[in-house]
C-alpha positions as protocol buffer text, in pm:
chain_id: "A"
residue {
  index: 1
  type: MET
  ca { x: 10206 y: 14138 z: 9880 }
}
residue {
  index: 2
  type: THR
  ca { x: 10373 y: 14029 z: 10200 }
}
residue {
  index: 3
  type: LEU
  ca { x: 10323 y: 13660 z: 10289 }
}
residue {
  index: 4
  type: SER
  ca { x: 10136 y: 13596 z: 10611 }
}
residue {
  index: 5
  type: HIS
  ca { x: 10386 y: 13480 z: 10882 }
}
residue {
  index: 6
  type: ASP
  ca { x: 10482 y: 13425 z: 11232 }
}
residue {
  index: 7
  type: LEU
  ca { x: 10816 y: 13543 z: 11411 }
}
residue {
  index: 8
  type: ALA
  ca { x: 10969 y: 13391 z: 11721 }
}
residue {
  index: 9
  type: GLY
  ca { x: 11306 y: 13403 z: 11889 }
}
residue {
  index: 10
  type: GLN
  ca { x: 11609 y: 13622 z: 11883 }
}
residue {
  index: 11
  type: GLY
  ca { x: 11965 y: 13550 z: 11762 }
}
residue {
  index: 12
  type: PRO
  ca { x: 12231 y: 13596 z: 11495 }
}
residue {
  index: 13
  type: SER
  ca { x: 12088 y: 13342 z: 11253 }
}
residue {
  index: 14
  type: THR
  ca { x: 11730 y: 13343 z: 11092 }
}
residue {
  index: 15
  type: VAL
  ca { x: 11560 y: 13029 z: 10986 }
}
residue {
  index: 16
  type: VAL
  ca { x: 11275 y: 13022 z: 10727 }
}
residue {
  index: 17
  type: LEU
  ca { x: 11036 y: 12743 z: 10742 }
}
residue {
  index: 18
  type: LEU
  ca { x: 10851 y: 12666 z: 10413 }
}
residue {
  index: 19
  type: HIS
  ca { x: 10560 y: 12420 z: 10421 }
}
residue {
  index: 20
  type: SER
  ca { x: 10458 y: 12133 z: 10200 }
}
residue {
  index: 21
  type: GLY
  ca { x: 10174 y: 12156 z: 9935 }
}
residue {
  index: 22
  type: VAL
  ca { x: 9922 y: 11989 z: 10153 }
}
residue {
  index: 23
  type: CYS
  ca { x: 9992 y: 12211 z: 10447 }
}
residue {
  index: 24
  type: ASP
  ca { x: 10056 y: 12568 z: 10547 }
}
residue {
  index: 25
  type: ARG
  ca { x: 10269 y: 12733 z: 10820 }
}
residue {
  index: 26
  type: ARG
  ca { x: 10087 y: 12534 z: 11092 }
}
residue {
  index: 27
  type: MET
  ca { x: 10274 y: 12215 z: 10997 }
}
residue {
  index: 28
  type: TRP
  ca { x: 10578 y: 12369 z: 11186 }
}
residue {
  index: 29
  type: ASP
  ca { x: 10394 y: 12391 z: 11524 }
}
residue {
  index: 30
  type: GLY
  ca { x: 10612 y: 12121 z: 11645 }
}
residue {
  index: 31
  type: GLN
  ca { x: 10934 y: 12284 z: 11549 }
}
residue {
  index: 32
  type: PHE
  ca { x: 10873 y: 12666 z: 11570 }
}
residue {
  index: 33
  type: SER
  ca { x: 10925 y: 12722 z: 11939 }
}
residue {
  index: 34
  type: ALA
  ca { x: 11203 y: 12472 z: 11957 }
}
residue {
  index: 35
  type: LEU
  ca { x: 11409 y: 12648 z: 11700 }
}
residue {
  index: 36
  type: ALA
  ca { x: 11342 y: 12976 z: 11859 }
}
residue {
  index: 37
  type: GLU
  ca { x: 11452 y: 12840 z: 12218 }
}
residue {
  index: 38
  type: ALA
  ca { x: 11767 y: 12710 z: 12049 }
}
residue {
  index: 39
  type: GLY
  ca { x: 11880 y: 13059 z: 11981 }
}
residue {
  index: 40
  type: HIS
  ca { x: 11741 y: 13136 z: 11636 }
}
residue {
  index: 41
  type: ARG
  ca { x: 11504 y: 13390 z: 11490 }
}
residue {
  index: 42
  type: VAL
  ca { x: 11244 y: 13184 z: 11329 }
}
residue {
  index: 43
  type: VAL
  ca { x: 11013 y: 13286 z: 11057 }
}
residue {
  index: 44
  type: ARG
  ca { x: 10734 y: 13067 z: 10919 }
}
residue {
  index: 45
  type: CYS
  ca { x: 10514 y: 13180 z: 10642 }
}
residue {
  index: 46
  type: ASP
  ca { x: 10219 y: 13068 z: 10433 }
}
residue {
  index: 47
  type: LEU
  ca { x: 10306 y: 13064 z: 10059 }
}
residue {
  index: 48
  type: ARG
  ca { x: 10049 y: 13224 z: 9835 }
}
residue {
  index: 49
  type: GLY
  ca { x: 9748 y: 13013 z: 9800 }
}
residue {
  index: 50
  type: PHE
  ca { x: 9776 y: 12843 z: 10150 }
}
residue {
  index: 51
  type: GLY
  ca { x: 9665 y: 12936 z: 10495 }
}
residue {
  index: 52
  type: GLU
  ca { x: 9633 y: 13310 z: 10521 }
}
residue {
  index: 53
  type: SER
  ca { x: 9809 y: 13407 z: 10208 }
}
residue {
  index: 54
  type: LEU
  ca { x: 9557 y: 13458 z: 9939 }
}
residue {
  index: 55
  type: ILE
  ca { x: 9619 y: 13478 z: 9555 }
}
residue {
  index: 56
  type: ASP
  ca { x: 9568 y: 13807 z: 9392 }
}
residue {
  index: 57
  type: ALA
  ca { x: 9796 y: 13801 z: 9099 }
}
residue {
  index: 58
  type: PRO
  ca { x: 10047 y: 13576 z: 8903 }
}
residue {
  index: 59
  type: HIS
  ca { x: 10329 y: 13505 z: 9139 }
}
residue {
  index: 60
  type: THR
  ca { x: 10664 y: 13321 z: 9179 }
}
residue {
  index: 61
  type: HIS
  ca { x: 10686 y: 13163 z: 9527 }
}
residue {
  index: 62
  type: ALA
  ca { x: 11072 y: 13201 z: 9556 }
}
residue {
  index: 63
  type: ASP
  ca { x: 11039 y: 13579 z: 9481 }
}
residue {
  index: 64
  type: ASP
  ca { x: 10768 y: 13599 z: 9742 }
}
residue {
  index: 65
  type: VAL
  ca { x: 11012 y: 13452 z: 9984 }
}
residue {
  index: 66
  type: ARG
  ca { x: 11261 y: 13699 z: 9885 }
}
residue {
  index: 67
  type: ASP
  ca { x: 11021 y: 13987 z: 9928 }
}
residue {
  index: 68
  type: LEU
  ca { x: 10925 y: 13873 z: 10278 }
}
residue {
  index: 69
  type: LEU
  ca { x: 11293 y: 13854 z: 10398 }
}
residue {
  index: 70
  type: ASP
  ca { x: 11325 y: 14204 z: 10241 }
}
residue {
  index: 71
  type: HIS
  ca { x: 11039 y: 14325 z: 10457 }
}
residue {
  index: 72
  type: LEU
  ca { x: 11192 y: 14178 z: 10771 }
}
residue {
  index: 73
  type: GLY
  ca { x: 11535 y: 14309 z: 10697 }
}
residue {
  index: 74
  type: VAL
  ca { x: 11690 y: 13967 z: 10666 }
}
residue {
  index: 75
  type: ASP
  ca { x: 11997 y: 13947 z: 10444 }
}
residue {
  index: 76
  type: SER
  ca { x: 12065 y: 13579 z: 10482 }
}
residue {
  index: 77
  type: ALA
  ca { x: 11887 y: 13278 z: 10631 }
}
residue {
  index: 78
  type: VAL
  ca { x: 11882 y: 12907 z: 10674 }
}
residue {
  index: 79
  type: VAL
  ca { x: 11595 y: 12785 z: 10453 }
}
residue {
  index: 80
  type: VAL
  ca { x: 11402 y: 12467 z: 10571 }
}
residue {
  index: 81
  type: GLY
  ca { x: 11161 y: 12327 z: 10312 }
}
residue {
  index: 82
  type: SER
  ca { x: 10918 y: 12041 z: 10340 }
}
residue {
  index: 83
  type: SER
  ca { x: 10813 y: 11871 z: 10007 }
}
residue {
  index: 84
  type: PHE
  ca { x: 10688 y: 12158 z: 9782 }
}
residue {
  index: 85
  type: GLY
  ca { x: 10851 y: 12394 z: 10019 }
}
residue {
  index: 86
  type: GLY
  ca { x: 11165 y: 12213 z: 9952 }
}
residue {
  index: 87
  type: ARG
  ca { x: 11127 y: 12294 z: 9578 }
}
residue {
  index: 88
  type: VAL
  ca { x: 11076 y: 12660 z: 9666 }
}
residue {
  index: 89
  type: ALA
  ca { x: 11381 y: 12656 z: 9889 }
}
residue {
  index: 90
  type: LEU
  ca { x: 11595 y: 12527 z: 9602 }
}
residue {
  index: 91
  type: GLU
  ca { x: 11443 y: 12777 z: 9345 }
}
residue {
  index: 92
  type: PHE
  ca { x: 11511 y: 13060 z: 9616 }
}
residue {
  index: 93
  type: ALA
  ca { x: 11879 y: 12933 z: 9663 }
}
residue {
  index: 94
  type: VAL
  ca { x: 11951 y: 12931 z: 9291 }
}
residue {
  index: 95
  type: ARG
  ca { x: 11806 y: 13277 z: 9235 }
}
residue {
  index: 96
  type: ASN
  ca { x: 11949 y: 13418 z: 9559 }
}
residue {
  index: 97
  type: PRO
  ca { x: 12273 y: 13226 z: 9633 }
}
residue {
  index: 98
  type: ASP
  ca { x: 12416 y: 13493 z: 9861 }
}
residue {
  index: 99
  type: ARG
  ca { x: 12105 y: 13495 z: 10086 }
}
residue {
  index: 100
  type: VAL
  ca { x: 12111 y: 13120 z: 10179 }
}
residue {
  index: 101
  type: SER
  ca { x: 12344 y: 13016 z: 10453 }
}
residue {
  index: 102
  type: ALA
  ca { x: 12228 y: 12656 z: 10470 }
}
residue {
  index: 103
  type: LEU
  ca { x: 11937 y: 12431 z: 10339 }
}
residue {
  index: 104
  type: ALA
  ca { x: 11739 y: 12166 z: 10512 }
}
residue {
  index: 105
  type: LEU
  ca { x: 11530 y: 11967 z: 10260 }
}
residue {
  index: 106
  type: LEU
  ca { x: 11267 y: 11740 z: 10425 }
}
residue {
  index: 107
  type: ALA
  ca { x: 11121 y: 11483 z: 10166 }
}
residue {
  index: 108
  type: SER
  ca { x: 11175 y: 11757 z: 9920 }
}
residue {
  index: 109
  type: ALA
  ca { x: 11028 y: 11811 z: 9573 }
}
residue {
  index: 110
  type: ALA
  ca { x: 11272 y: 11948 z: 9306 }
}
residue {
  index: 111
  type: PRO
  ca { x: 11253 y: 12182 z: 9001 }
}
residue {
  index: 112
  type: GLY
  ca { x: 11191 y: 11978 z: 8682 }
}
residue {
  index: 113
  type: MET
  ca { x: 11071 y: 11658 z: 8862 }
}
residue {
  index: 114
  type: GLN
  ca { x: 10885 y: 11426 z: 8641 }
}
residue {
  index: 115
  type: PRO
  ca { x: 10619 y: 11224 z: 8827 }
}
residue {
  index: 116
  type: SER
  ca { x: 10614 y: 10840 z: 8779 }
}
residue {
  index: 117
  type: ASP
  ca { x: 10318 y: 10668 z: 8622 }
}
residue {
  index: 118
  type: ASP
  ca { x: 10198 y: 10579 z: 8960 }
}
residue {
  index: 119
  type: LEU
  ca { x: 10224 y: 10956 z: 9095 }
}
residue {
  index: 120
  type: ARG
  ca { x: 10050 y: 11066 z: 8775 }
}
residue {
  index: 121
  type: ALA
  ca { x: 9773 y: 10810 z: 8836 }
}
residue {
  index: 122
  type: TRP
  ca { x: 9731 y: 10950 z: 9190 }
}
residue {
  index: 123
  type: GLY
  ca { x: 9701 y: 11300 z: 9057 }
}
residue {
  index: 124
  type: ALA
  ca { x: 9435 y: 11186 z: 8811 }
}
residue {
  index: 125
  type: ARG
  ca { x: 9226 y: 11036 z: 9099 }
}
residue {
  index: 126
  type: GLU
  ca { x: 9258 y: 11359 z: 9276 }
}
residue {
  index: 127
  type: ASP
  ca { x: 9133 y: 11552 z: 8966 }
}
residue {
  index: 128
  type: VAL
  ca { x: 8842 y: 11319 z: 8924 }
}
residue {
  index: 129
  type: LEU
  ca { x: 8737 y: 11387 z: 9291 }
}
residue {
  index: 130
  type: LEU
  ca { x: 8784 y: 11769 z: 9267 }
}
residue {
  index: 131
  type: GLU
  ca { x: 8589 y: 11777 z: 8932 }
}
residue {
  index: 132
  type: ALA
  ca { x: 8308 y: 11593 z: 9078 }
}
residue {
  index: 133
  type: GLY
  ca { x: 8288 y: 11838 z: 9371 }
}
residue {
  index: 134
  type: ASP
  ca { x: 8404 y: 11578 z: 9631 }
}
residue {
  index: 135
  type: ILE
  ca { x: 8642 y: 11802 z: 9816 }
}
residue {
  index: 136
  type: ASP
  ca { x: 8612 y: 11590 z: 10127 }
}
residue {
  index: 137
  type: GLY
  ca { x: 8721 y: 11286 z: 9925 }
}
residue {
  index: 138
  type: ALA
  ca { x: 9011 y: 11470 z: 9773 }
}
residue {
  index: 139
  type: VAL
  ca { x: 9120 y: 11581 z: 10121 }
}
residue {
  index: 140
  type: GLU
  ca { x: 9126 y: 11219 z: 10250 }
}
residue {
  index: 141
  type: LEU
  ca { x: 9321 y: 11101 z: 9956 }
}
residue {
  index: 142
  type: ASN
  ca { x: 9594 y: 11346 z: 10041 }
}
residue {
  index: 143
  type: VAL
  ca { x: 9576 y: 11265 z: 10414 }
}
residue {
  index: 144
  type: ASP
  ca { x: 9598 y: 10897 z: 10338 }
}
residue {
  index: 145
  type: THR
  ca { x: 9891 y: 10933 z: 10079 }
}
residue {
  index: 146
  type: TRP
  ca { x: 10125 y: 11174 z: 10243 }
}
residue {
  index: 147
  type: LEU
  ca { x: 10117 y: 11067 z: 10618 }
}
residue {
  index: 148
  type: GLY
  ca { x: 10326 y: 10790 z: 10723 }
}
residue {
  index: 149
  type: PRO
  ca { x: 10251 y: 10515 z: 10978 }
}
residue {
  index: 150
  type: GLU
  ca { x: 10377 y: 10728 z: 11271 }
}
residue {
  index: 151
  type: ALA
  ca { x: 10103 y: 10988 z: 11212 }
}
residue {
  index: 152
  type: ASP
  ca { x: 9856 y: 11011 z: 11490 }
}
residue {
  index: 153
  type: ASP
  ca { x: 9485 y: 11112 z: 11476 }
}
residue {
  index: 154
  type: ALA
  ca { x: 9587 y: 11471 z: 11568 }
}
residue {
  index: 155
  type: ALA
  ca { x: 9846 y: 11488 z: 11278 }
}
residue {
  index: 156
  type: ARG
  ca { x: 9577 y: 11350 z: 11037 }
}
residue {
  index: 157
  type: ALA
  ca { x: 9329 y: 11612 z: 11168 }
}
residue {
  index: 158
  type: ARG
  ca { x: 9587 y: 11889 z: 11102 }
}
residue {
  index: 159
  type: VAL
  ca { x: 9660 y: 11794 z: 10752 }
}
residue {
  index: 160
  type: ARG
  ca { x: 9302 y: 11749 z: 10682 }
}
residue {
  index: 161
  type: GLU
  ca { x: 9232 y: 12101 z: 10798 }
}
residue {
  index: 162
  type: MET
  ca { x: 9525 y: 12256 z: 10622 }
}
residue {
  index: 163
  type: GLN
  ca { x: 9460 y: 12067 z: 10290 }
}
residue {
  index: 164
  type: ARG
  ca { x: 9096 y: 12175 z: 10290 }
}
residue {
  index: 165
  type: ARG
  ca { x: 9197 y: 12534 z: 10339 }
}
residue {
  index: 166
  type: ALA
  ca { x: 9425 y: 12518 z: 10041 }
}
residue {
  index: 167
  type: PHE
  ca { x: 9158 y: 12354 z: 9817 }
}
residue {
  index: 168
  type: ASP
  ca { x: 8916 y: 12638 z: 9936 }
}
residue {
  index: 169
  type: ILE
  ca { x: 9166 y: 12918 z: 9801 }
}
residue {
  index: 170
  type: GLN
  ca { x: 9301 y: 12748 z: 9512 }
}
residue {
  index: 171
  type: LEU
  ca { x: 8992 y: 12609 z: 9343 }
}
residue {
  index: 172
  type: THR
  ca { x: 8850 y: 12960 z: 9305 }
}
residue {
  index: 173
  type: VAL
  ca { x: 9156 y: 13130 z: 9137 }
}
residue {
  index: 174
  type: PRO
  ca { x: 9159 y: 13222 z: 8778 }
}
residue {
  index: 175
  type: ASP
  ca { x: 9411 y: 13030 z: 8570 }
}
residue {
  index: 176
  type: GLU
  ca { x: 9597 y: 13346 z: 8502 }
}
residue {
  index: 177
  type: PHE
  ca { x: 9702 y: 13379 z: 8859 }
}
residue {
  index: 178
  type: SER
  ca { x: 9875 y: 13040 z: 8873 }
}
residue {
  index: 179
  type: PRO
  ca { x: 10225 y: 13028 z: 9020 }
}
residue {
  index: 180
  type: ILE
  ca { x: 10521 y: 13102 z: 8785 }
}
residue {
  index: 181
  type: HIS
  ca { x: 10801 y: 12848 z: 8846 }
}
residue {
  index: 182
  type: PRO
  ca { x: 11143 y: 12982 z: 8727 }
}
residue {
  index: 183
  type: GLU
  ca { x: 11356 y: 12740 z: 8516 }
}
residue {
  index: 184
  type: VAL
  ca { x: 11609 y: 12578 z: 8727 }
}
residue {
  index: 185
  type: THR
  ca { x: 11844 y: 12318 z: 8566 }
}
residue {
  index: 186
  type: ARG
  ca { x: 12056 y: 12050 z: 8721 }
}
residue {
  index: 187
  type: GLU
  ca { x: 12365 y: 12253 z: 8658 }
}
residue {
  index: 188
  type: ASP
  ca { x: 12191 y: 12535 z: 8863 }
}
residue {
  index: 189
  type: LEU
  ca { x: 12135 y: 12296 z: 9162 }
}
residue {
  index: 190
  type: ALA
  ca { x: 12485 y: 12158 z: 9133 }
}
residue {
  index: 191
  type: ARG
  ca { x: 12620 y: 12516 z: 9195 }
}
residue {
  index: 192
  type: ILE
  ca { x: 12452 y: 12557 z: 9530 }
}
residue {
  index: 193
  type: GLU
  ca { x: 12727 y: 12591 z: 9775 }
}
residue {
  index: 194
  type: ALA
  ca { x: 12534 y: 12632 z: 10101 }
}
residue {
  index: 195
  type: PRO
  ca { x: 12555 y: 12329 z: 10337 }
}
residue {
  index: 196
  type: ALA
  ca { x: 12245 y: 12117 z: 10273 }
}
residue {
  index: 197
  type: LEU
  ca { x: 12071 y: 11842 z: 10474 }
}
residue {
  index: 198
  type: VAL
  ca { x: 11859 y: 11603 z: 10274 }
}
residue {
  index: 199
  type: VAL
  ca { x: 11609 y: 11411 z: 10479 }
}
residue {
  index: 200
  type: VAL
  ca { x: 11435 y: 11102 z: 10332 }
}
residue {
  index: 201
  type: GLY
  ca { x: 11150 y: 10898 z: 10469 }
}
residue {
  index: 202
  type: GLY
  ca { x: 11156 y: 10523 z: 10454 }
}
residue {
  index: 203
  type: HIS
  ca { x: 10775 y: 10508 z: 10405 }
}
residue {
  index: 204
  type: ASP
  ca { x: 10753 y: 10793 z: 10151 }
}
residue {
  index: 205
  type: VAL
  ca { x: 10630 y: 10782 z: 9797 }
}
residue {
  index: 206
  type: PRO
  ca { x: 10893 y: 10640 z: 9567 }
}
residue {
  index: 207
  type: ASP
  ca { x: 10918 y: 10954 z: 9377 }
}
residue {
  index: 208
  type: PHE
  ca { x: 11032 y: 11150 z: 9659 }
}
residue {
  index: 209
  type: ARG
  ca { x: 11284 y: 10888 z: 9770 }
}
residue {
  index: 210
  type: ALA
  ca { x: 11426 y: 10912 z: 9422 }
}
residue {
  index: 211
  type: ILE
  ca { x: 11451 y: 11284 z: 9447 }
}
residue {
  index: 212
  type: GLY
  ca { x: 11631 y: 11238 z: 9783 }
}
residue {
  index: 213
  type: ASP
  ca { x: 11886 y: 11022 z: 9602 }
}
residue {
  index: 214
  type: ASP
  ca { x: 11943 y: 11277 z: 9321 }
}
residue {
  index: 215
  type: LEU
  ca { x: 11981 y: 11558 z: 9567 }
}
residue {
  index: 216
  type: THR
  ca { x: 12225 y: 11378 z: 9771 }
}
residue {
  index: 217
  type: SER
  ca { x: 12446 y: 11320 z: 9468 }
}
residue {
  index: 218
  type: LEU
  ca { x: 12386 y: 11654 z: 9294 }
}
residue {
  index: 219
  type: LEU
  ca { x: 12425 y: 11913 z: 9576 }
}
residue {
  index: 220
  type: PRO
  ca { x: 12798 y: 11959 z: 9646 }
}
residue {
  index: 221
  type: THR
  ca { x: 12771 y: 11997 z: 10034 }
}
residue {
  index: 222
  type: ALA
  ca { x: 12479 y: 11748 z: 10080 }
}
residue {
  index: 223
  type: ARG
  ca { x: 12451 y: 11531 z: 10396 }
}
residue {
  index: 224
  type: ARG
  ca { x: 12183 y: 11268 z: 10378 }
}
residue {
  index: 225
  type: VAL
  ca { x: 11959 y: 11146 z: 10678 }
}
residue {
  index: 226
  type: ASP
  ca { x: 11744 y: 10845 z: 10628 }
}
residue {
  index: 227
  type: LEU
  ca { x: 11435 y: 10819 z: 10865 }
}
residue {
  index: 228
  type: ASP
  ca { x: 11310 y: 10465 z: 10870 }
}
residue {
  index: 229
  type: TRP
  ca { x: 11000 y: 10562 z: 11036 }
}
residue {
  index: 230
  type: ALA
  ca { x: 10906 y: 10857 z: 10831 }
}
residue {
  index: 231
  type: GLY
  ca { x: 10662 y: 10901 z: 10553 }
}
residue {
  index: 232
  type: HIS
  ca { x: 10626 y: 11225 z: 10349 }
}
residue {
  index: 233
  type: LEU
  ca { x: 10576 y: 11467 z: 10649 }
}
residue {
  index: 234
  type: PRO
  ca { x: 10816 y: 11388 z: 10930 }
}
residue {
  index: 235
  type: ALA
  ca { x: 10767 y: 11723 z: 11087 }
}
residue {
  index: 236
  type: LEU
  ca { x: 10400 y: 11622 z: 11165 }
}
residue {
  index: 237
  type: GLU
  ca { x: 10466 y: 11236 z: 11229 }
}
residue {
  index: 238
  type: ARG
  ca { x: 10731 y: 11294 z: 11493 }
}
residue {
  index: 239
  type: PRO
  ca { x: 10739 y: 11655 z: 11569 }
}
residue {
  index: 240
  type: ASP
  ca { x: 10997 y: 11641 z: 11857 }
}
residue {
  index: 241
  type: GLU
  ca { x: 11244 y: 11417 z: 11672 }
}
residue {
  index: 242
  type: THR
  ca { x: 11230 y: 11643 z: 11369 }
}
residue {
  index: 243
  type: ALA
  ca { x: 11275 y: 11943 z: 11578 }
}
residue {
  index: 244
  type: ARG
  ca { x: 11590 y: 11783 z: 11740 }
}
residue {
  index: 245
  type: LEU
  ca { x: 11716 y: 11703 z: 11374 }
}
residue {
  index: 246
  type: LEU
  ca { x: 11681 y: 12054 z: 11270 }
}
residue {
  index: 247
  type: VAL
  ca { x: 11840 y: 12203 z: 11579 }
}
residue {
  index: 248
  type: ASP
  ca { x: 12132 y: 11969 z: 11558 }
}
residue {
  index: 249
  type: PHE
  ca { x: 12189 y: 12065 z: 11192 }
}
residue {
  index: 250
  type: LEU
  ca { x: 12171 y: 12431 z: 11276 }
}
residue {
  index: 251
  type: ALA
  ca { x: 12424 y: 12378 z: 11554 }
}
residue {
  index: 252
  type: GLU
  ca { x: 12668 y: 12206 z: 11323 }
}
residue {
  index: 253
  type: THR
  ca { x: 12631 y: 12465 z: 11033 }
}
residue {
  index: 254
  type: SER
  ca { x: 12691 y: 12751 z: 11269 }
}
residue {
  index: 255
  type: ALA
  ca { x: 12985 y: 12595 z: 11452 }
}
residue {
  index: 256
  type: PRO
  ca { x: 13322 y: 12774 z: 11387 }
}
residue {
  index: 257
  type: THR
  ca { x: 13548 y: 12583 z: 11165 }
}
residue {
  index: 258
  type: PRO
  ca { x: 13850 y: 12440 z: 11351 }
}
């Protein structure tokens, strides 16, 4: 299948936006047009099980992204990933190193991450709510957990809508259609040569701040940016500032070497 997606802009470089696990491609509303106006061809997609991309078979998200780029005739792209989308971006980069010109990782997850006791407890609370049929309660738990103090009511409403949509799709899918995550080792990540921006939120869950620390030291070309105002979803919390951050990073990575 071809992932549901939007295209905007024209230019020599293509930027692919991969959403977090509580959102879908709508989370990039605040950056999509800005990146296109900065001279890039921009693709934002719904990973399978989110937004308008349904689940009809076992799948690997990174391979779905590869297939989308093949469909669009894109040989190489800058891949921007938020949270779970960051994990998919890293898996894609490991499996397709010649197709990634740069990486921007916003509060990224990572292959092989082991949740802390606190994050496991949070997951158990979500499971209890879902098993009891309290979908609204599970949605609110996610909204309250993943948005930082800068998020306004509109941002909370958007996450609420996107997370509810994801639950509506995923809770009806047979277990045999669950995503398959490729094995990616720390050695694999350390071989990623593409320029990488690692963005860490000062108000994010400790697990993801620790992943930011790890990726900064592990990726050989990583540049770290700490956002003292951000929670887990800076693209929704301060859309314009996040757009500027990405536009500036793309300008740096595409600038000719002296």
